[in-house]
C-alpha positions as MATLAB code, in Angstrom:
seq = 'MSDSHGVPADVDARLSHLERLVGDAKAVPLSASIMLNRSEVTEVVAAIRDSLPEEVTQARWVVRERDEILERAGSDAQRLIEDAEAERDRLVSEQEVARTARRDAERLLEEAQEQARQMRLEAEDYVDAKLANFEVVLHKTLGAVEKGRAKLRGRLDTDQLADDLDDDLDDEG';
ca = [
      22.433  123.829  210.180;
      24.498  121.977  212.015;
      24.808  121.257  215.933;
      27.560  122.404  218.235;
      30.007  119.822  217.166;
      29.855  121.141  213.215;
      27.986  117.844  211.943;
      24.586  118.521  209.882;
      21.695  118.545  211.453;
      19.771  115.361  209.252;
      23.298  113.428  209.805;
      23.389  114.366  213.731;
      20.040  112.987  213.944;
      20.303  109.523  211.965;
      23.705  108.926  213.700;
      21.800  109.637  217.026;
      19.496  107.217  215.773;
      21.838  104.821  215.120;
      23.014  104.857  218.407;
      19.934  104.397  219.991;
      19.429  101.074  217.587;
      22.629   99.784  218.751;
      22.149  100.996  222.525;
      18.456   99.633  222.999;
      19.224   96.415  220.800;
      18.416   92.847  222.803;
      21.782   91.450  224.104;
      22.673   87.742  222.882;
      22.442   85.438  226.158;
      25.608   84.475  227.238;
      27.688   86.886  225.092;
      28.331   90.064  224.657;
      26.607   90.480  220.908;
      23.371   92.243  220.265;
      20.469   91.478  217.898;
      19.644   94.342  215.219;
      17.397   94.702  212.920;
      19.387   94.536  209.021;
      17.020   96.694  207.597;
      16.662   99.026  210.174;
      20.383   99.518  210.584;
      20.741   99.197  206.908;
      18.044  102.596  206.226;
      19.844  104.334  208.910;
      23.085  104.143  207.488;
      21.257  104.503  203.626;
      19.631  108.021  204.550;
      22.960  109.325  206.426;
      25.158  108.310  203.224;
      22.256  110.392  201.308;
      22.692  112.606  203.442;
      26.295  113.542  202.760;
      25.973  114.227  199.109;
      24.276  117.641  199.364;
      27.518  118.748  201.457;
      29.339  118.242  198.195;
      26.545  119.827  196.289;
      27.283  122.591  198.525;
      30.817  122.660  197.889;
      30.070  122.651  194.309;
      27.873  125.548  194.410;
      30.488  127.646  196.430;
      33.360  126.867  193.740;
      30.563  127.462  191.017;
      29.805  131.403  193.369;
      33.822  131.978  192.992;
      33.825  131.372  189.391;
      30.728  133.538  188.361;
      32.278  136.042  191.324;
      35.618  136.025  189.512;
      34.125  136.154  186.091;
      32.224  139.470  187.085;
      35.403  141.029  188.285;
      37.238  139.935  185.674;
      34.497  141.978  183.323;
      34.237  144.717  185.059;
      38.052  145.228  185.359;
      37.975  144.941  181.742;
      35.217  147.278  181.403;
      36.898  149.848  183.612;
      40.439  149.154  181.681;
      38.830  149.987  178.592;
      37.467  153.269  179.963;
      40.712  154.551  181.197;
      42.017  153.725  177.869;
      39.274  155.890  175.959;
      39.615  158.272  178.486;
      43.578  158.383  178.202;
      43.249  158.226  174.233;
      40.793  160.863  174.271;
      43.362  163.354  176.712;
      46.057  161.760  174.994;
      44.661  162.962  171.686;
      44.415  167.126  172.580;
      47.865  168.357  172.142;
      48.126  170.890  174.838;
      47.022  168.824  177.322;
      48.961  165.739  176.770;
      51.231  165.472  179.143;
      49.050  165.344  181.991;
      46.876  163.559  179.978;
      49.424  160.397  179.960;
      49.716  160.653  183.951;
      45.942  160.952  184.395;
      45.192  158.055  182.444;
      47.907  156.069  183.651;
      46.585  157.075  187.410;
      43.236  155.683  185.825;
      44.694  152.395  184.589;
      46.527  151.812  188.218;
      43.552  152.285  189.823;
      41.599  150.161  187.705;
      43.440  147.769  188.079;
      44.068  147.891  191.625;
      40.387  147.641  191.968;
      40.294  144.833  190.044;
      42.998  143.096  191.768;
      40.988  143.827  195.636;
      38.002  142.691  193.715;
      39.647  139.315  193.161;
      41.066  138.997  196.246;
      38.126  139.978  198.264;
      35.885  137.073  195.789;
      38.823  134.346  196.493;
      38.872  135.277  200.749;
      35.143  134.913  200.414;
      35.442  131.144  198.859;
      38.035  130.226  200.552;
      36.200  131.012  204.163;
      32.955  128.913  202.506;
      35.455  126.188  201.728;
      37.304  126.431  205.144;
      33.934  125.912  207.059;
      32.983  123.153  204.496;
      35.863  121.363  205.648;
      35.375  121.580  209.003;
      32.316  119.944  209.129;
      32.984  117.449  206.597;
      36.141  116.402  209.180;
      33.736  116.488  212.080;
      31.101  114.092  210.330;
      34.018  111.669  208.934;
      34.993  111.702  213.023;
      31.418  111.037  214.058;
      30.827  108.491  211.622;
      34.474  106.845  212.187;
      33.627  106.753  216.315;
      30.703  104.861  215.392;
      32.473  102.613  213.179;
      34.964  101.882  216.181;
      32.503  102.001  218.513;
      30.918   98.877  216.565;
      34.350   97.070  215.866;
      34.919   97.533  219.132;
      31.576   95.328  220.462;
      32.791   92.911  217.364;
      36.014   92.634  218.432;
      34.741   91.795  222.505;
      32.333   89.446  220.512;
      35.571   87.412  218.991;
      37.213   87.819  222.176;
      34.381   86.250  224.102;
      33.820   83.693  221.595;
      37.811   82.394  221.556;
      37.882   82.505  225.237;
      34.359   80.104  225.333;
      36.640   77.549  222.884;
      39.276   77.729  224.737;
      37.314   76.654  227.881;
      35.628   74.133  226.113;
      39.429   72.747  224.749;
      40.402   72.195  228.291;
      37.234   70.744  229.424;
];
């Protein structure tokens, strides 16, 4: 389950919690810095990190499911081909319908091969769609994490700028 941004709900909730921690943090007097509880922030970051491997597990499941679908499609195709070949052999063995049997068997073989190809293509399309959705979720999650980190870096850069300005003023005075 994900929100409107494609970020899984648990990751989104934990990122929101981290944003609230930063937003509600006490300001350090006479600076742009804030005070955060290290263990609380560390817990939230660890929880976010623990939430992300579930997406990776889902991707592995999708690949495994794709492999199983392809294997079943291959087995079904092989069975159809064997049935078609057996039917062809049976028909060919009868002298009076040998030519017709060959044509029918070849037609059955082509149909079986086409059906196998279609099954394989459908399985690959299904897995591709699942992986594309998973890719979108991961990109959005990474974007949200990068924005959060950039926001934190921006505040740290602002703190450094304020400290440099204070040092310059102290040097002049």
